C-alpha positions as CSV (number, residue, x, y, z in Angstrom):
1,M,-190.1,77.2,-13.8
2,L,-189.3,74.0,-15.7
3,Y,-187.0,72.3,-13.2
4,T,-186.3,72.7,-9.6
5,Y,-183.9,70.8,-7.3
6,V,-185.8,69.1,-4.5
7,N,-185.2,66.2,-2.2
8,E,-186.4,63.0,-3.9
9,D,-189.3,61.1,-2.5
10,E,-189.4,57.8,-4.4
11,D,-193.0,57.2,-3.4
12,K,-194.2,60.5,-5.0
13,E,-192.0,60.6,-8.2
14,P,-192.3,58.5,-11.3
15,V,-189.5,56.1,-11.9
16,G,-186.5,57.6,-13.7
17,P,-185.7,61.2,-14.6
18,R,-187.8,63.3,-17.1
19,D,-186.6,63.3,-20.7
20,P,-184.1,66.1,-21.0
21,T,-185.0,66.7,-24.7
22,E,-188.6,67.2,-23.7
23,L,-187.5,69.8,-21.0
24,F,-185.4,71.6,-23.6
25,K,-188.4,71.6,-26.0
26,Q,-190.7,73.0,-23.3
27,A,-188.1,75.8,-22.6
28,A,-187.8,76.6,-26.3
29,V,-191.6,76.9,-26.5
30,Q,-191.8,79.0,-23.4
31,V,-189.4,81.6,-24.7
32,G,-190.8,81.6,-28.2
33,L,-188.0,79.9,-30.1
34,I,-190.3,77.2,-31.5
35,R,-194.1,76.6,-31.5
36,D,-195.7,73.8,-29.4
37,G,-195.3,70.6,-31.4
38,D,-192.3,71.8,-33.5
39,P,-189.1,69.7,-33.3
40,L,-185.9,71.0,-31.8
41,D,-183.0,71.2,-34.3
42,Q,-179.7,69.7,-33.2
43,N,-178.1,73.2,-32.7
44,M,-180.7,74.0,-30.1
45,V,-180.1,70.7,-28.3
46,D,-176.4,71.2,-28.3
47,Y,-176.8,74.8,-27.0
48,A,-179.1,73.5,-24.2
49,K,-176.6,70.8,-23.3
50,L,-173.9,73.5,-23.1
51,I,-176.0,75.6,-20.7
52,V,-176.6,72.5,-18.5
53,E,-172.9,71.9,-18.4
54,M,-172.2,75.5,-17.5
55,C,-174.7,75.3,-14.6
56,A,-173.4,71.9,-13.5
57,S,-169.9,73.4,-13.3
58,I,-171.1,75.9,-10.8
59,G,-172.8,73.0,-8.8
60,D,-169.4,71.2,-8.7
61,N,-168.5,73.5,-5.9
62,Y,-171.2,72.1,-3.6
63,V,-171.3,68.5,-2.3
64,Q,-174.8,67.0,-2.1
65,P,-175.6,66.7,1.6
66,E,-177.1,63.2,1.2
67,S,-174.1,61.9,-0.8
68,R,-171.7,59.6,1.0
69,A,-169.4,59.4,-2.0
70,G,-168.9,63.1,-2.2
71,D,-171.0,63.6,-5.3
72,T,-171.6,67.3,-6.2
73,V,-174.7,69.1,-7.1
74,G,-173.1,69.4,-10.6
75,D,-173.0,65.6,-10.8
76,R,-176.7,65.5,-9.9
77,I,-177.5,68.1,-12.6
78,R,-175.6,66.1,-15.3
79,G,-177.2,62.9,-14.2
80,D,-180.7,64.3,-14.2
81,F,-180.2,65.8,-17.7
82,H,-178.1,63.0,-19.1
83,A,-176.4,66.0,-20.6
84,L,-172.9,64.9,-21.3
């Protein structure tokens, strides 16, 4: 699995989110769309961003338990992926 939602521990995680384009590349390699080291074309990046947005829209139905501002899981997904 490339990405899993977990509670953050700032002492254990590197500063800042992982690069979404690199995650998209890893996924494309994993399913055989490209070979390791090949670049992603813009169509694949756009497709991956659309999938992220679709998943985030499902997460909009759930408020993050640690959020005092009412942020949703969808907001978290979008933020982590800088998708849109």
